[in-house]
N, C-alpha and C positions, 0 to 999 in steps of 0.2 A: 391376097394377104393386107391385112390393116397389120400398117406401122406406125411409128413413134409419131411421124409427122403427124399422119391421121390424125392420132391423139389427140396432137397439140393445137391443130386447126380447129379442129372441133369442137375442145377447150378454152381458146382465143388466149394461147399462151404458148411460152417457146420450148422448146424441145429440151431443154435444162430443167427446165418445172416440172415437165412429167417426169422425166426421170429422180428427180428428187423427190417428188411423191410417192413414186415405186419404192424407191429404197431407203425414207424416211430417213434419211441423213443429213435434212438442212429446212432449217423452220420454213414455212410454206403457213400464207394465211390460210384462216378456217375456210372462208368465203373459194378461194382459189384452189385449194386442194379439194374439197367437194364440187368443184365441176369439173376438176382431171378426172377424181373418181367416178363422177358419173359420163365420162365421157369413156373410160374405161368401159365401164360396164354397159352401155350402148354402140361400140366399136366391137368389143368383144376380145381384144387386144390382148395376143401372148395371157388366155385365160389362167395356166396353169401356176404359172412364171409367178405374172400381177398378182393374181391371188395369194397366193404365199408370202409375196416382198408386203402386199397391204395387211396381212393377218402379224407381223412384226410384234403390234400392239395389240392385245385381244376387246374387241369391242364391249366385252362384259353383258352379251345382249344375248337370247338363243330366240329363234320366229319359230311362230308355229300355223298351221296354214289347216284352216276346218272348214266342210263344205255350210256348215249350220252351226253356230255357236249357241242359238235357242235351242235346238236338243240337248237333253239332257248327259248324252253319254260323252258328245264334244266337250260340255260346258265341263264336264268330271275329268276329262283328259287335259283339258286347258288349265286346272286347275293343280294335277299332279305334275304338272311340266312345270306349272310357276311354284311350287312351292319346292320341287328338287331346284331347281333354277336359284332361286332366290336365297334356300338355305349353302350356295356356295357362290353368291355373291354375282350372279347373273341378274338383269334383268328378262322379260317377256314379251315379243312385239309379237302381236295378233292379226292373224286376215282370215275373214270371213268371206272364201268367194261362191257359196252359190251352183257351187261344178260346174261354173261359166270359165272355159277356158281363157276368156279375154281378160279376166277376174283375176285369173289363174296366172298370166304374165303381168301383167302387172304387180301383182304380189310379191312374182319372183326379181323383179328390177327391186322395188323398194328396201326389198331383205338384200339384196346386193350392194346396193347406195350405203344402204347400215352398217355393212361388214359385219353382218350377222355371225357368230363363232355356230351356229349347226341351226340345225330347221328340222321341226318336228312336222311331219305332214299327216294327219288325222284323213285323209280321203280327198282323193282326185275325180275327176275329168276322165272318162273310158279315151284312151290314148294320147292322155295329160304330158307334157314338154315341162312339166315343172319339175321332177325330179331332176332329170336328166342335167336341165340348164342350171339349179345350184349347185349337182357336181360336177360341172364341170369350168365353174368357179372355183370348186376347191372347198367348196359347202359341205360340209358331213352332211348326211339328213339319213335320218331317220322314218320310215315308211311304221305310224302304230294302227293296226284294224285292220291294214291291206297289204299282200305281197308283192302287188305287181306295181310297177315293169320288171319286170327279170334284169337288174342290174348288180352285176356282183360287188360296185362299191359300197351299196346300201347298204343300212342298218335294217334288220325288219322283225315286225313286232307282231305277228300276226296270229288272225284268231284261224281253227280248224273249220270252216264252213261246211268242208265237205260231212265231215262225221257228225255237226250239230244240225245240219238236215237232214241226214240219217237217223239219228235220236228223235227230231220234230216227225218223221212220217210214221218213223216205228208207233212213234205216239198214239196219233192219229188211227195210223192201220189199225191197230188191234182196239181201237173205241168202237169200232166201226164205219169212218170216215172211207168215201171212196171218190168223193169230188172236194176238190182242195183245191183254191186258189191261192193265190201270191199277189202281193200287192205292194208299190213301193212308190215314192216322192220324186223319189231320183233315181231310176233307170238308166242314165246317163252316167252313174258313182261307178267305180269298180265293185265296193261291197255289195251295192244293190241284184248290181248283173253278176255276180259270182254267187251269189242265195240264189238269185232266180233259179240259175241253171243248174245249181245242185239239188234244188228242188226238185226240178225236173229230174234229172239222173234218177235220184232218190225213189219218186212215184212208176218211173218204165222199171228198175228193175221189180217193180211190182206190178209191172203189167198195167200202168195208169199213168196220165197225162194231166198235165195243168189244167183249168178252167178256169173259166172268168168266173168273178164274185157275183156278178150279179148274172149269174148263167148256173143257177141253182146249187152255189156252193156250198156244202154245210160243213168245210171250216175254210180259213183264211189264216193263210203265215203271211206275217208283215216283216219288210226289208228291217225294221227298228222297233223296238217299245211304241216310240212317239207316234207314228205311225198304225203302230197295233190299237193306240187308243185311240187314234181319231177316226179308225176305222169300226171299233165300237159303238163311238157315238153315231156315226152316219147309219150303222146299222139300226140300233135303237131308236131314232129319229125316225126309222123307216116301219118302225112297227117289232121289230126282229129284236127276240132276245139272246143275248150270250150268256151260256153256251145254250141254253135249250134249245133253240133256234140255228145258231150258227157257232160254230166252236173256233177260237183266235188265240195266235200264238206271234210273241214278240220277239226280238233278239235284242240284247243287252243287258235286261235288268237294272234299268234305272232303278233309283228310292222310287219315284214313283208307282213305278209297277207292281210293287207290293203294299200302296197303299190298302187300306182295308173294303175301299170301295170299288177297287179293281182289280186284285189277287190276280195280276197278268200270270199265266202260266207264258216263261221267254226260256231264253238261252240266254246262261251270263257268263258275264265279262267285264273282269276287274278295269275300269278305266284309268281310274288314277294310277295304281299300280304300274300301268304301260304306260303312263304318262313320266314317273319317276324313273323306270327302266329306262325310259329313251333317252333322257337327260344325264342319264349314267353311261349309256353310250356314247352319246353324244361328244361329249364333254372328256372323254377319255381319248377319244380318236384326233379330236382336235387338240390338247396339251399333246401329241404325237408328231401333228403335222398329218395323217390320214386320214383315208373313211374309212365308215365305221366297217363294212363287211361282216358285216356277220347277221345269221337269221335264227330268230328262233317262236315257238310256235306257244300258244298259251290257251289251258285247258279251257271250254266253255258248256257244261256238263248244263243240262234241261232242267229245270226247276217248274216243276204242274202245278199249276195253282188252282184256281177253280172258274177259268177261262174255257175249258177245254170237258167236257163229256161225250158220252154214245150222244150218237146224230141222233135225228126225230125217225120217228117210225113213216 
């Protein structure tokens, strides 16, 4: 069990200085306070009590963690979070992890040291410790666009991926497609894996199984719109036409998806509204000194455009 003395030794200060930082009842030099808070973060000393004490003064900062800020869905999510936070006088601290567990650990450490008032997580690696690490430090967390891991302390604004995949498969099946592939840049990400499994389940209910894209697939479902657009480019560079030779379906309905040169069939989600709602949940919990402990599902209708049609004869 880590003690106050362990924290003091790690920070190179006295026990009384550590106590003063925890209670916030005495003036402590900024550099010293930062060393003590870093030592508390490193040792995990009494995380619940310490986090509550350090939250006596709000940092007025919200964190957002996403796998890929170049992905338009996550960029829109971040915009929604930032606009809602700024309207309430909060700044935003962003971390881009590329679904790397090591990078997620570094992000957690930075967010804890910065004493953020809450964190929105837009995506995480399979088995990620990031949500639990933050929750254990009494930092409210909202998962935006995915629902795992199952921790009752979490706030969750989720996609109904299973229903969406059913609608996609129903659309493609009615067009006559029987060889359907799934593609994803990050199969190690929660949402990518969940959508892959959702597609496989929807196909199995029709007596089908996913195929590999390069093994005669007549339709491909992508983890997200950006990967769908990249797949369209790859197919056309190989001399295959979309949708005459291969139909393509995305997920997210980012602004680029409706571009007149793309017109991607995709699943619609409102990333900016998701970000706004996440901030509302986070700050409500932070003001009351509690975890969010709330789940809600966003509807995700299929938007049919020009990248799907009947398979070639």
